[in-house]
N, C-alpha and C positions, 0 to 999 in steps of 0.2 A: 569409523565405518559409516557408510550411508545408512540413515535410519530405515529406509525402505528395505535394504538388504537385511538388516538385523531382524526386522519383522518377518521377512521371508524365512530366515533361519529358525526363528521361534515357531513359525507355522510348520516347518519340517519336523521339529521335535514333537509337535502335536500329532502329526501323521504317524510317527513312530509309536506313540502311545496307543493310537488306534490299532496299529499292527500288533502290539503286545496283547491287547484285549482279544483280538482274533486268534492269536497264537494260543492263548490259554484255552479257548473253546476247542480249537483243533486238537490239542493235547488231551483234553477231557474226553473227546470223542475218539481218541486213538487214531486220528487221521495223520499218520506219520509223514506221508509224502508231501502233503500240502503244508504241514508244519515246517518241514525241512526247506521247502521252497520259500516260505514266508521269511524264515530266518536269513536266507540269502538276500532277500530284498531289503531286510532291515540292515544288513551289513553294508549293502551297496548305498543305501540312504545315508548311513553314518559316514561312509567314505566321501560321498558328495558334500556332506555337511562340513567335514574336516577340511576338504580341499578349498571350499569357498571361504572358510575362516582364515586359512593360511594365506590365500591370495590377497585377502583384505588386510590382515593383521601382520603376522609373521610366522615363519616356520617354527614349529615347536611351541606355538602359543598354548597357554595353559588349558584352554577348552579342548584343544586337539588332543592333549594327553588324556583327558577324561573320555573322549570319543574312542581312543585306542583301547582303553579299559573296556569300554562297551563292546567293541569289536572282538576283544579277547573273550569276553563273556559269551557273546553270540557263538563264537567258534566252539567253546566247550559244550554249550547246550546242543549245538548242531551235532557234534560228535556223539554225545550221550544219546540223543534221540535216534541217530542213525544206527547205533549199536544196540538199540532196544533196551537201554538202561532205564530203570524205574526212576522217573522224576515226578515230583509233585507240581502240577500246573501252577498252583498258587505261589509256590516258592520261586519258580522260574519267572513268573510275572512280576513278583515283588523285586527280584534282583534286577531285572531289566528296567522296571519303572524307577527304582532308586537311582540307578546310574544315569538314566536319561534326565531325571530331575536335577541331578548335579550338573549336567550339561546345560540345561536351561538356566539354572542359577548363575553359572559361569558366564553365559552369554549376556545376561542382564547386568551382572556386576563388573565384569572384566573388559567387556567390549564397549569402548566409549563411542557414543553416537554423536555425530555432528548435527547440530541444530539446523533446521531448514526454515528460512524466513522468506516470505514473498511480499513484494510491494506492488500494489495495483493502482498506479496513477492513471488518470484518463486524459487529462490535458497536459501537454508538455509545459505550458506556462505555469502550471501549478505544482510542478515537480519539487520546487523549493520547500513545500510543506512536508516533504518526506525525506529530502536528500540527506540531511545530517544524520538521521536515524539509519539510513541505508549505509552511509559511509562507516559508521560505527560497526554495523553488522558485517559489512564486507571486510573490515579489518580484523575481525575476530577469527583466529585460526580454527576455532571449533564450530564455525557457523558457515553455512552456504546461503548466500543472499541472492535472490532473483528479482530483477526488475521486469515486470510484465505489463507494459502499457495495454490498456483494454479499450475496445471500441465503444463509441457512444453515438447516439442518434439525435438529430434535430427532431422536434415534435411539430407536426403540422397543426394548423389551427383547430382541427377536430380531435387532436390528442394522439393520433396514430403516429407511428414512426415514419420519419422522412429519411433524408440522406444520412448514411453512416459515415463516421469519421474515425480515422485511426492515425495517431501522431507518433508512432513508434520510431520514425526516422528523424524526429526533431529534438532528441535528447542529447545532452553533452557527449562528446566523444569518449569521455572516461567512464560512461555508464553503459555496461554491456546489457543490451536489451534482449529479452527472450520473447519469442512469438507466442501469443496467448493460445494459439491452436496446438502448440507442441507440448504444453505442460498439462499433465494429467492430474487434476486436483484430487480425484477420487483415489487413485493409486498412491500418490505421493503423500497426501494429507500433511501439509506443512505444519510445523509447530506453531507458527504465527503468520497471520495475514494482516497487512497494513492497508487501509483504505483512506482516501481523503474526500470521497463523495458520499454524503450521508442520506441522499434523498430517495433512493430506490425509485419506485414507480410514481412518487408524489411530485416530481419535478415536472412542471407543465411546459418547460421550454426545451430541455434536453433530457436524455436518459442514457445511462450506461447500459450495456447489454444486460438483459434480465438475469443471465447466469451470474453476474457479478453484483447483484443486489445483496446487501448485507445479510438479509434473512436467509438467503440461499448459501452464502459463503460459510455461515456458521457451522454447517454440517461437515465441512472439509478441514476444519482446524480446531485445535483446543483453545486457541486464543485469537480472537478477531479484535484488532486495534483500530480505532478511528481517531485520526488527527485532522482537524478542520483545514481546508485549503485557504482559509482566510484568517485574519485577526480582527478583533473588534475593539472599539473604543472601550476603555476600562470604565466600569460602573460601580456604584455602591451596590453590593450584592443583596442588601436587605431592603432596598428601596423598591416598592411594588411597581411604580411606573417604569423604573429602569429594568426590572425583571421582564415586564411586558414587552419592552422594546427589543429584547433578544429571544423571546419565546419561540419565534419561528425558526431560529437557529438551533434551539434546544430540542424541541419535540420532533425529532427526525428519526428515521429508521437507523441511521448510523449510530446515533447516541443510544437509542433504546436496545438495539441488537448487539452492540459490541460488548466484548468482555472487558475491554479497557478503553477509556477515552482520555486523550492527552490534550490539555488546553494551555493557553498562553500564560496564565498566571493563577495564583492561589485565589485571588478575588473572583476571577472568572469561573474557576472551579466551584466556588461557593455559590455564585449566582446560578449556575447550572443546577446544582443540588437543590437550591430553593425552588426553582421553577419546576423541576421534576417531582419533588416531594409534594408541591402544591397541586400539580396537574394529575399525577398518577395516584397519589395518596401518601399521607404522612408515614404510614406504616412501611413504605418502600425507601425511606431516607437512608437506612443502613446500606442498602444495595448500592445507591449512587455514591455514598461516601467511600465505599470500598473500591469501586471501579473507575472513578473519575480522578484524574491527577492534574495538578496545576503546575507542571514542571517546566513549562515554556514551549513556545512554538519553534519548530525547525526553521521557519521563515526568518526568525530573528538570528538564528545561527548562520544561515546563509548570508544574510545582510552583513553581519559582523565579520565574516570571513572573506567578503568581496572588497578588494582594494582598488582604488581608482587607477593606480599605476599598473595594475595587472589586466585592466580591461582592454580588449581589442576594439577599437573604434572603426566601424565600416568606413571605407574610403569616401563613399558618397556623403557621409555626414560631415566630413572635415571642413568642407567649404561653407557649411552653415554654422559650425561650432567655433571656427577660428576666423579672425580678421586677416586681411592680406598680409599684415606685418607679422603674423604668427601668434599674436596674443589671443587669449581665449575669452570668448564672450561669457556673460552670465547665462546659465542654462535653466530654463523653467520647465518643469515636468507638468504637463497638462492632462487632466483626466476627467472624463464624463462618466457618471455612474449610471447604471441601468435604471435604478429606481427614479432618479431625477429626470431622466429622459422620458420615462413613462408618465411621470407626474405632470411635467410641464409641457411635454409634446412640442408644438410649434414654437412656443415661447423659448424653449431651450435651444432650438435650432437657431432662432434669431440671436439669442445670447451668445452662442458659439461664433456666429458670424461677426458680431461686434467685437468679441475677444480677439478673433483672428485679425481684424482690421487694426486693432491697437498694437498687437505684437508685430504685425507686418511693418508698421510705422517705426517700431523700435528695433528692427532687425539688425541694425549696425552694432548695437550694444547687447542685445538679448536674443538668444536662440530658443525657439519654442520646440519642445520635444513632446509631441502628442502621442500618448499611449492609451489605446482603447481598452475597456474592460473585455476580458477574453470571451464573455458570453453575450456581448452587446448585439452582435449581428443576429445570432440565433434567437435571442429574446425579442428584439424589436421586429424582426422580420416575421416572427410567428404571431406576436400579439398585436402589433400595429404596422401592418404592411405599408400603409400610406406614409406613416412617419418614417419608416425605413427608407423609402424612396427619397424623401427630403434630406435625410441624414446622409445617404450615400452620395447624393448630388453635391452636398457641401464637402464631403470627404474627397471626392474626385477633384473638385476645384482646388482644395488645399494642396493635394499631392501634385497636381499639374503646375501650380504656381512655383513650387520648388524652393520657397524661402524658409520653410520650416521642416522639421523631421516628423515622419509618421512611423512609429515603431510598433509593429504588431508581432514581433518575434516572441519566442518563449522566454527570453532572458529579461525578466522583470528587474532583477537586482542591478543590472548594468545601468538602467535608466535612473534608478534611485541614487546610486553612487555617483553617477555623472552629474546629476542636477545640483543646482545651488538653492533651489526652493521649489515648492509645490503650489500649484494653483488649480482649483477645480472643485468638484463635489466631494462631500464626505464619503469615504470608503476605507477599505483596509489599507489602501495605499497611504492614506493620511497617517495611520498608526505606524507604518513602516518608515515613512519619512521622518516622523517625530522621533522614532527610535534611533534613526541615523543622524539626528541633530539638525535636520533641515527645516528651515522656516516654512510654515504652511499658511496659505490664505484660501479660505473657502469662498467660492463664487456665489453671488446672489443673482438669480435670474432676472430680478427686477431692477438691477443697478446697471 
């Protein structure tokens, strides 16, 4: 049975309890006509309750049998009151209450409730951080899993919301997407909500809709789960400098507000615990140890389950990836990180131009697959408008030349599986390529 329906059934039993209390008072005051009318309402309520249970479960379900006993009791009380027989209000009340309590117990113990789980991705390119968990939930016959992509906003330089984005139409065909406007969180109150954006209002570049901030979602579920949309380079969890390097990923609303946090490894779990215990207080260590798990990132699951032979290569890529004789070139995945572009600015633009010149010279043997960070446009345009214009000019020149691939689709794993190696800045892409066994070379802006 749907959990919302079961809660409605339990609420109906509470209404019947209130009616029993009113009935006792009416009998004490010898208000016979109103008492008889109220008994009829109780019987109608019990019939509605039984009908709803039979439609959801089966005819003759055990709870319906108890409701039939209740209706039989109502009938005898009704006849006795109508014939002016002497009845003790307390005994009538206890008899009705005892039967309806059996109904409530039967609803709780005998009616199995389907778990309801909601996934709230905001960028389609980050869906791989939740996908394997959704696949498991969707395959569970006792679970209803909903994928509800949520809107997000670019932030203007003054911090206010700019353009709104919604990427609900960019998810894989096998993922049924639910419109965020059609799901009533207050009424449905899902058992679990999964998020992969941890920043709430503290992100200076983009923001999910404020309704979907972790601190707000907590009131609509018993278990808010945060899984990072990224993976980090593994560190020594007890090294203070290493801890400092990840602190800005740890001290976020998603981590602090969630009931569960699922991380890429046990070492990363320990690192988070060390940072949180240090920053929030050693007395909170037990809290983090109970709610943070290092069971692995779904991004690794997605990568492991993506095979090169299953990938659909866009037709416009084939002329770049293959030679005229049909042989396949070496494919290099190229990536620029947001932080490196912000740090080096024009020097990074120059570096990219020089890299493109080299790859263009080698295009007969090597195919370049440039994949941008999904937040690079929003970040640079907001924080360095002049730099964005230089970046965009270089981007347009690269795309117009046509000798390399520019991949800004939501399918990150296709690029990783296709490539023979990685070149570019340090980022979570490096960890994924290493996990896939691909060689990695980190670029140096000064070389």
